[in-house]
C-alpha positions in Angstrom: 15.1 -19.7 25.6 15.2 -16.7 23.2 17.1 -17.3 20.2 18.6 -14.0 18.1 19.8 -13.9 14.5 23.4 -11.7 14.3 22.7 -11.0 10.5 25.8 -8.4 9.6 29.2 -8.4 11.0 29.2 -7.1 14.4 32.1 -7.1 17.2 32.4 -10.6 19.0 31.6 -8.8 22.1 28.1 -9.0 21.2 27.9 -12.6 20.7 29.3 -12.7 24.1 26.7 -10.4 25.8 23.9 -13.0 23.9 25.6 -15.9 25.6 26.5 -14.0 29.4 22.3 -12.7 29.3 20.9 -16.1 28.4 20.0 -15.4 25.0 21.1 -18.1 22.0 22.2 -16.2 19.3 23.6 -17.5 15.5 26.3 -15.6 13.5 24.7 -15.8 9.7 26.2 -13.3 8.1 25.4 -12.1 4.1 22.6 -14.3 4.0 20.8 -13.1 0.3 17.2 -12.2 0.7 16.1 -15.9 -0.2 18.2 -17.8 2.2 16.9 -14.9 4.8 13.7 -15.5 4.2 14.1 -19.3 4.8 15.4 -19.1 8.7 14.2 -16.0 9.7 11.2 -17.8 11.5 13.1 -19.6 13.8 14.1 -16.3 15.8 12.9 -13.9 18.4 15.4 -11.3 17.8 17.3 -10.1 14.9 20.6 -8.2 15.3 21.5 -6.0 12.3 23.6 -3.2 10.5 23.6 -1.8 7.8 23.8 -4.6 4.9 20.7 -6.9 6.1 17.3 -5.5 4.6 14.5 -5.9 6.6 12.0 -5.7 4.0 7.6 -6.2 4.3 8.6 -10.0 2.7 10.9 -10.9 5.6 8.5 -9.6 8.4 5.8 -11.2 7.0 7.9 -14.5 6.9 9.2 -13.8 10.3 6.5 -15.4 12.7 8.2 -15.6 15.6 10.3 -11.7 15.1 9.8 -9.6 18.4 12.8 -7.3 17.8 14.9 -6.1 15.4 18.1 -4.0 16.7 20.4 -2.0 14.4 23.7 -1.4 15.7 23.9 2.2 14.5 21.3 5.2 13.9 19.8 4.9 10.6 17.5 2.2 10.0 16.4 3.3 6.4 17.2 -0.5 5.5 14.1 -1.9 7.9 10.3 -1.2 6.8 9.1 0.3 10.3 5.4 0.8 9.2 5.6 -3.5 7.9 7.6 -4.1 11.5 5.4 -2.1 13.3 1.9 -3.5 11.9 3.4 -7.0 12.7 3.9 -6.0 16.2 7.6 -6.1 16.0 9.9 -2.7 17.8 12.2 -1.8 16.2 15.4 -0.1 18.4 18.7 1.3 16.6 21.9 2.6 18.7 21.6 6.2 19.0 24.6 7.2 20.8 26.9 4.8 20.3 28.8 6.5 17.6 27.5 10.1 18.4 30.9 11.2 19.0 32.7 8.9 16.6 30.3 11.3 13.8 30.4 14.5 15.3 34.1 14.3 16.0 34.1 13.4 11.6 32.1 16.4 11.2 34.4 18.5 12.7 37.6 16.6 11.2 36.0 17.8 8.1 35.0 21.0 8.6 38.6 22.0 9.5 39.8 19.7 5.9 37.6 22.1 4.4 38.2 25.3 6.0 42.2 24.4 5.3 42.0 22.7 1.9 43.6 19.8 3.5 43.1 17.1 1.0 43.9 18.9 -2.1 46.6 20.3 -0.4 48.1 16.9 0.5 47.5 15.6 -2.9 49.4 18.6 -4.4 52.3 18.0 -1.8 52.6 14.4 -2.3 52.5 15.1 -6.0 56.0 16.9 -5.5 54.5 20.4 -6.1 55.0 23.1 -3.2 51.8 25.4 -4.0 52.3 27.4 -0.9 50.3 30.4 -2.1 47.7 28.3 -3.4 46.1 26.8 -0.5 44.8 30.1 1.4 42.3 28.9 3.9 40.0 30.3 6.5 40.0 30.6 10.0 37.0 28.7 12.3 37.8 31.3 15.2 34.7 33.8 15.2 32.9 32.2 12.6 29.1 31.3 12.7 28.8 27.6 12.6 25.2 27.2 11.5 23.8 24.0 12.8 20.4 22.1 11.1 19.8 19.5 13.6 20.6 19.9 17.5 20.0 16.0 18.8 22.0 13.9 20.4 25.0 14.7 17.7 24.3 17.8 16.9 24.5 19.1 20.4 27.8 17.6 21.2 29.3 19.1 17.6 27.9 22.7 19.1 30.2 21.7 22.1 33.3 21.3 19.9 32.6 24.4 18.1 32.0 26.0 20.9 35.5 25.2 22.1 36.7 26.3 18.8 35.5 29.7 19.9 32.8 29.5 17.0 29.6 30.9 17.5 26.4 28.5 17.1 23.2 29.1 15.7 20.8 26.2 15.3 17.8 25.2 13.7 15.7 22.7 15.1 11.9 22.6 15.8 12.5 20.8 18.8 14.6 23.0 20.4 13.4 24.0 23.3 14.8 27.7 24.6 16.4 26.5 27.7 17.8 23.7 25.9 19.9 25.9 23.6 20.8 27.8 26.5 22.3 24.9 28.2 24.2 24.2 24.7 25.4 27.6 24.5 23.7 28.4 21.1 21.3 30.9 19.6 18.3 29.0 18.7 17.0 30.6 15.3 14.8 29.9 12.1 16.4 28.3 9.3 16.4 31.2 6.6 18.2 33.0 9.8 20.9 30.1 9.8 20.8 30.1 6.1 22.0 33.9 6.0 24.0 34.2 8.7 26.3 30.9 8.8 29.8 30.7 7.5 29.8 27.1 7.7 26.3 24.6 8.0 26.8 21.5 9.0 23.6 19.1 9.2 22.8 16.7 11.4 18.9 15.9 11.1 16.9 12.2 10.2 15.9 12.3 6.5 12.1 12.4 6.5 9.8 14.2 3.7 10.1 17.5 5.2 13.9 17.6 5.6 14.5 15.6 2.1 16.5 18.2 0.0 16.6 21.1 2.7 19.6 22.1 1.2 17.8 23.1 -2.0 18.7 25.3 -5.0 16.4 27.8 -3.2 18.2 27.5 0.4 21.8 27.9 -1.1 20.4 31.0 -3.1 19.8 32.4 0.9 23.2 31.7 2.1 25.8 34.1 2.2 28.4 33.7 -0.2 31.3 32.0 0.5 29.9 29.5 2.8 30.6 26.1 3.1 28.8 23.2 4.0 29.0 19.9 5.7 26.6 17.1 5.7 27.8 13.7 8.1 24.1 13.4 8.7 22.2 11.6 5.9 22.4 11.3 1.8 19.5 13.1 0.5 19.1 16.0 2.9 21.3 18.2 0.1 20.4 18.3 -3.5 23.9 17.5 -5.0 22.9 19.0 -8.3 22.1 22.4 -6.8 25.7 22.1 -4.6 27.5 21.5 -7.7 25.8 24.7 -9.4 26.4 26.5 -6.7 30.3 25.3 -6.2 30.7 26.0 -10.0 29.2 29.4 -9.7 31.2 30.3 -6.7 28.7 30.9 -4.2 29.5 27.9 -2.2 33.3 28.2 -1.4 33.1 24.1 -0.7 31.4 21.2 0.8 32.7 18.5 2.6 30.2 15.2 2.6 30.3 11.6 4.1 26.9 10.6 3.0 25.1 10.9 -0.5 21.5 10.6 -1.9 22.8 7.1 -3.4 25.3 4.5 -1.7 27.8 3.2 -2.4 28.5 6.0 -3.9 30.9 4.8 -6.8 30.2 7.9 -8.8 28.6 11.0 -8.1 28.6 14.2 -9.5 30.6 16.1 -6.7 33.5 13.7 -6.9 36.4 15.6 -8.9 35.8 19.0 -7.5 39.1 20.0 -5.5 36.4 22.1 -3.5 34.5 19.2 -2.1 36.0 16.4 0.7 34.3 13.2 0.2 34.6 10.1 2.8 32.8 6.9 2.2 30.2 7.0 5.5 32.8 7.3 7.6 30.8 8.8 10.4 30.7 5.4 12.6 34.0 4.1 11.8 36.1 3.8 14.3 37.0 0.8 16.3 35.5 2.6 19.7 31.7 2.9 18.2 32.1 -0.1 16.2 32.3 -1.5 19.9 29.8 0.8 21.5 26.8 -0.1 19.0 27.2 -3.7 19.0 27.3 -4.1 22.4 24.5 -1.8 23.2 22.1 -3.3 20.4 23.2 -6.8 22.5 22.2 -5.5 25.4 19.1 -3.7 24.3 17.4 -6.6 22.5 18.5 -9.0 25.7 16.7 -6.5 27.5 13.6 -6.8 25.9 13.3 -10.4 25.4 14.2 -11.1 28.9 12.5 -8.5 30.9 10.1 -6.7 28.9 12.8 -3.4 29.1 12.2 -1.3 25.6 15.1 0.9 25.0 15.6 3.2 22.0 12.6 2.1 20.0 11.2 4.0 17.3 8.1 2.4 17.2 7.6 1.9 21.1 8.1 4.2 24.0 11.0 3.0 25.9 11.0 1.3 29.3 14.0 1.1 31.3 14.9 -2.4 32.9 13.8 -0.8 36.4 10.4 0.8 34.9 10.0 -2.4 33.8 9.2 -4.4 37.0 7.4 -1.3 38.3 5.1 -0.6 35.4 4.3 -4.3 34.3 1.9 -4.9 36.7 -0.4 -1.5 35.5 0.6 -2.5 31.8 -1.0 -5.9 32.5 -4.1 -4.2 34.0 -4.5 -1.9 31.3 -4.4 -4.3 28.8 -7.2 -6.2 31.0 -9.5 -3.2 31.2 -9.4 -2.8 27.2 -10.1 -6.4 26.7 -13.0 -6.0 29.1 -14.7 -3.1 27.2 -13.3 -4.8 24.1 -15.2 -8.2 24.7 -18.6 -6.1 25.6 -18.3 -3.9 21.9 -20.8 -4.8 18.9 -20.4 -1.6 16.6 -17.1 0.7 15.8 -15.9 3.3 18.5 -14.9 6.1 17.1 -13.4 7.2 20.4 -11.4 6.1 23.7 -11.0 7.8 26.8 -8.3 6.6 29.3 -8.2 8.5 33.0 -4.6 8.0 34.7 -5.4 9.0 38.7 -2.9 8.5 41.5 0.6 6.5 41.1 -0.7 5.6 37.4 -0.4 9.3 36.3 3.1 8.9 37.4 4.4 5.8 35.0 4.9 5.6 31.9 1.5 6.9 29.8 2.4 5.9 26.2 3.0 2.4 27.5 -0.1 1.8 29.4 -2.2 3.2 26.8 -1.0 1.4 23.9 -1.5 -1.7 26.0 -4.8 -0.4 26.9 -5.6 0.2 22.7 -4.3 -3.3 22.2 -6.8 -5.3 24.8 -9.7 -3.2 23.4 -8.7 -4.0 19.9 -7.6 -7.9 20.2 -11.1 -9.2 20.5 -12.0 -8.1 17.0 -8.4 -8.0 15.5 -6.0 -10.8 17.0 -2.8 -9.7 15.4 -2.8 -6.4 17.5 -0.3 -5.9 20.2 1.2 -2.7 22.3 3.5 -2.1 19.2 0.8 -1.9 16.6 -2.4 -0.8 18.6 -1.7 3.0 18.0 -1.3 2.7 14.0 -4.8 0.3 13.8 -6.4 3.0 16.3 -5.6 5.5 14.2 -6.4 3.8 10.9 -10.0 2.5 12.4 -10.6 6.5 13.3 -10.4 6.2 17.0 -10.0 9.0 18.7 -7.9 8.5 21.7 -7.7 10.8 24.5 -5.4 10.5 27.8 -6.2 12.4 31.6 -3.7 12.3 34.2 -5.0 13.5 37.8 -3.5 13.1 41.2 -4.8 10.8 43.9 -9.0 11.8 44.6 -10.3 8.3 46.3 -9.5 5.5 48.1 -7.2 3.9 45.7 -3.2 4.9 45.6 -3.8 4.5 42.0 -6.4 3.5 38.9 -7.0 3.2 35.7 -10.3 3.6 33.8 -10.8 3.1 30.2 -14.5 4.3 28.5 -14.6 3.3 25.0 -17.3 5.3 23.3 -19.4 3.6 20.7 -21.5 5.4 17.4 -25.1 5.1 18.8 -23.1 7.1 22.1 -23.2 4.6 24.4 -20.2 3.7 26.3 -18.4 0.8 28.1 -16.5 2.3 31.0 -14.6 -0.3 33.4 -11.6 0.9 36.1 -9.0 -1.4 38.0 -5.9 -0.5 40.6 -3.0 -3.2 41.5 -3.2 -4.3 44.8 0.2 -4.8 46.8 0.5 -8.2 45.3 1.0 -6.7 41.8 -2.2 -8.3 40.9 -4.3 -6.1 39.0 -8.2 -5.8 40.1 -11.7 -4.7 38.6 -13.0 -2.1 41.0 -15.5 -0.5 38.9 -18.1 -2.0 35.8 -20.3 0.9 34.0 -19.6 3.3 37.3 -20.6 0.5 39.7 -17.8 -0.6 42.1 -16.7 -3.7 42.8 -14.1 -5.8 43.4 -13.0 -8.7 41.3 -9.9 -10.4 39.7 -9.7 -10.9 36.2 -10.3 -14.8 35.3 -9.9 -17.0 32.4 -13.6 -17.9 32.2 -15.9 -15.0 33.6 -19.7 -14.2 33.0 -20.8 -11.0 33.2 -24.1 -10.7 33.9 -26.2 -7.2 34.1 -29.8 -7.5 36.0 -32.0 -5.8 38.4 -31.2 -5.4 41.7 -34.3 -7.7 43.7 -33.9 -10.4 46.0 -33.7 -14.2 44.3 -31.4 -13.3 41.7 -28.2 -14.8 42.6 -30.4 -18.3 44.2 -31.7 -18.8 40.5 -28.1 -18.1 38.6 -26.3 -20.5 40.6 -29.2 -22.9 40.1 -28.7 -23.0 36.4 -24.7 -22.9 36.6 -25.0 -25.7 39.1 -27.4 -27.6 36.8 -25.2 -27.1 34.0 -22.2 -28.5 36.0 -20.3 -25.3 35.7 -18.4 -24.6 38.8 -18.5 -21.1 40.4 -14.6 -19.7 41.5 -15.5 -16.5 42.7 -18.1 -14.1 42.5 -18.6 -10.6 42.6 -21.5 -8.1 42.9 -22.3 -4.0 42.7 -24.9 -2.4 42.0 -25.7 1.5 41.4 -28.6 2.0 44.2 -31.0 -0.8 45.7 -33.6 -1.9 43.1 -31.1 -0.4 40.0 -28.8 -2.0 38.0 -26.7 -4.5 39.6 -23.7 -6.2 37.9 -22.6 -9.4 38.7 -18.9 -11.1 37.8 -18.7 -14.7 38.1 -15.4 -16.7 38.1 -16.2 -20.2 36.5 -14.1 -23.4 36.0 -14.8 -23.4 32.2 -16.1 -21.9 29.3 -20.1 -21.9 29.8 -21.7 -23.2 26.6 -23.8 -21.1 24.5 -26.8 -23.5 26.2 -26.5 -22.3 29.6 -25.8 -17.9 28.3 -30.0 -18.6 27.0 -30.7 -20.3 30.4 -29.6 -17.2 32.0 -31.0 -14.8 29.7 -34.1 -16.5 30.3 -34.0 -15.9 34.1 -36.4 -12.8 35.4 -34.7 -9.8 35.9 -31.9 -10.6 33.7 -30.9 -7.6 31.0 -27.5 -8.7 29.8 -25.1 -11.8 29.6 -22.1 -12.2 28.0 -19.1 -14.3 28.6 -15.2 -12.7 29.5 -12.1 -14.2 29.1 -8.7 -12.9 30.3 
């Protein structure tokens, strides 16, 4: 039974889901780093929020860990590169608090437009400063949306309901999607120059850090108002303060800060600033949703192999997992076949998907093939970290899809190119029984199953060879389980794939190499 550590406070419903799904879960919150290091090796999965830091040290100690699930969007507290290198999937729940966060952005925008916090404080202090608080309408104003993903798109929908005009900057926003959202896609400088309100809904990356800089603020119209419910660090707080003090920026509403918890900040105490303590996801509904989602996602992965909302692995639904699973097994075995025949570094790998294989999750299949290819030399490689390892080793990976052209409904071909220009090429398919089969090696057709112990022999196609090979194995008391043959042409190169009951020793291989007509002998294991 898989075992999961719930390391941060989650809704009790999460624990119930784990139990119902057949996953053992321990609730141990508030652990120090030393306490976590002592127990983390007991668990297959970990469910966290923002308090627990899954650092490289924790990952190194987590020998069994397969998945970390973050109940929420941000994963700043997880060392994703270290997790990926260790083959650990990192998931989040990007949709559980989307509505809540979007509504908070709209609420802050309204509070900012009508100066509600300052008006509230003044009124409760016994003042009646009706003429002091002169706000602005949202109707007809231009909202500049930086980031038009899940949350940003909800904000756009709500803003359009308020009869605002929405312009959006997002490099990944297609014209078709912009039209569906009813927004105008623009470049960043255009947005800065036109927007009356600017709201941020983008992750914090090297490209987006301080996207609202002094230079960006100078390009904004005077009287602009800025809202940030996304991530601290998107706004240069010192530049924003200067713009507020000068009057160039009329107001700002912030839920996130460069340093959190923000017990002090250069923007605090300014009546032009509406500040909340990272409340974007703080509703009962959102907390329940993200807890349920993270429990379901972790359980699905540990029990069925389904991958949902992973940051370092292609998503595979539970239904898709059942369909793609035998093909993933095939891709990994084909990679392993080629990888066991690689004697030098390989600058390039090409993977061809044909027919039904071309309709499946290509990223998952490629990662499986790379894992199989690299594992003979690097035992720590798996589907999660294989692309990173390949990139580190300078391996160029190319993929091709094409419709069915041959006798098989679908197949996969893996070609590894070595430093000397030679190749290791192998192809396979999945039969109706769900079992992966070899159908081609070195462009020579054959039909063989993958087995725990196999002999791979290349020889000249001459009479008598098979008998001599059988004699050598029989004298060494190596039992033959199956025998597959193929040849390029009569009298040319032939391939024998022999499944044997145990691993042949080096003396057996030496005896086979001495046989006439033998060009190459290798052992393979799957």
